[in-house]
C-alpha positions, 0 to 999 in steps of 0.5 A: 231295157230302157225306152231309149234303148228300145228306140235306138234298136227300132231306129236301127232296124228301120235304117237297115230296112231303108238301106236294103230297099235302096240297094235292092231297088238300085240293083234291079233298076241298074240291071234293067237299064244295062239290058236296055243299053245293050239293045241300042239302035243305030241312027241309020236304021231309022233314017236319022241324020246322025252318025252311027257312033251316036247309038240310041237306047232307052236305058235312061228310062229305068235310071229316071224312074230310080232317080224319081223313086230314090233321089238324084244321088241314087240316080247317078249311082244307077247310071254308073252301075249301068255303064259298068255292066255294059263295059264287057260289050264296049267297042270304044275301050270304055270311052262310050260308057264314060260319055254315056255316064257323064251325059246321063248323070247330067240328065237324071241329076237335073231331073231329080233335083227339080222333081224333088221340089215338085213331086207331081206328074206336072213336076215330072214333066217339067223336070224332064223338059228342063233336063233335056235342055240342060243335057243338050246345052252341056253336050257342047262342052262335054264333047268338045273337051272330054269325049272327042279328045278321049276318043282320039287318045284311046282309039286314034279316032281323030276329029277329022275322022269324026267330022267326015263320018258326020258330014256323010249323013249331015251336010251341015257338018263342016268343022268342029263347031258345026259338028257340036251344034248340028250333031251333038245338040240335036241328038241329045235334044231328041234323046232327052225328048223321047226318053222323057215322053216314054217316062212320062207315060210310064209315070202315071201307072207307077207314080204311087210306087215311085212315091211310096218307094221314095217315102220308105227310103227316106224314112217317111213310110211305115216300113 
């Protein structure tokens, strides 16, 4: 057997190990995220001025960790699998899961791209802060042109109904514009901030595992 053949076989084995690590990590984190997504919290339970159709959960934490450990693309994959696993319990004919996937992907993709450039605790904090702002800003067009029309088409949930439900808990809501700015923007700012803070404190004890996993799944480790 030539040296070239030995090198090719070694590279092939290393590639398989990397793929197995990625798939295994992705599966575990997706399952964790799906479980947390089932444990959602209604805003009315904690006296927040948001309608209950904007339920809060901590499912983005495992997704963020996966994004930091495996890379931005894998973060989006975990986000997708999380929502697919939640579909059996959907109460919105999948519209809520679609919304969660779109906004969650924006959040973790932004954070992951920044963290890939600054792989430190400070970098993690910066990435999540920027991702939260981007999430809140993009929630306006995403809800205006995708989520609200989908809700109306799939469930007959008219814009007037959404405005009425929201106005009952937030007097600032008068029309579509105020709905977007007074409900969806602050909700996503709050969500991104809470998820970011929790992930930040979780980051320190597992940062070595995150960086080791990243190195091993990007061909930088020893296997």
